[in-house]
N, C-alpha and C positions, 0 to 999 in steps of 0.2 A: 504495500500498501504505500502510494506516496504524498508525503510529506509536502504544505503548502506551504509555503515561507512567503512575509510579506514582502514586500518590495516597498521601502520608504525611500530608498533614491533618485532624483532624478537629476537625468542629463541632457544640456539641450545641445542642437548643433545648427549651421547653416548650411544651406546649400546650394546648388544648382537645381533650378526645377527639371532639368533632364535626369539628375543625381537624384532627386527625388522619384521622377517617373519608374527607374529604373531599380528602386529600390523595392515598389510598387509591385510591379511586375516580378520579380523575383521573388517575393514574398507573396504574391498569390498563386506563383506556381508549387511553391512551398506548403500552401494552405495557412498559412499567420498573415499573422498582423506585421506588419510594418514594421512595427516595436522588438518583436519577441525575434519576426527575422534581423531586422540591425543588429540585439541585443548577442543573439547567436550565433550570427557572424563575427561578435568581436569578441566577443568568449572562445571564441577557436583560434580566431586568431592571435588572442592576447595568450594561453595557452603555448598554443605553438613557440611563438616568440621565447620566452620564458625556458621551456623543455628546450630550446637550444640550445639554455645558458646553461640546461640542468642534466641535459639526456645525451647523449656518442652512441655512436652505431660503430662496431667493427667489425673487419671478417677474421676468422681462424689465425692466420698471420696477424693480421696487426694486434690483437687480440695477446699472441704470445709474446710480440715485442712489448707492448704495456707490460703485463707481467713482469717480462723484464726485467725491464726497467725497476718498475717497482721494489723487485726482489734487488738490485744489484745495492753494494753496500755505496754508503755517501760518499760524494766528492769531497774532497781536499781544498776551500776556499782560505785563504791564506789573508785575502784583504775582509773576510766578513768575520774571522776570528780575531785578528788583531781591532774590529770596530766593538765585538762583543765582550774584548777585556779590556780595552779601554774605561773610564770611570766615562756616566754621560754625565749630562749639562745639568741631571736634574739631581744627582749626587753632591 
């Protein structure tokens, strides 16, 4: 059973007449209101954008290379070691 959530926020946008007509036609094809169509489309696009930052796909060879890099011992960074061993400006 689906739970109904209350929509309490509003988002206003300005668009051209052509853009509005296009959205109306697409919403009609999907049997949705323009608001439902725009919201569903925008939320899907937003999720895709965020997934690009959090999810990446690798084939078997890339996955093996990735695991090898994770398992490899850390490289020495003398400049970083020096920086971390010096007193901080906050000390």
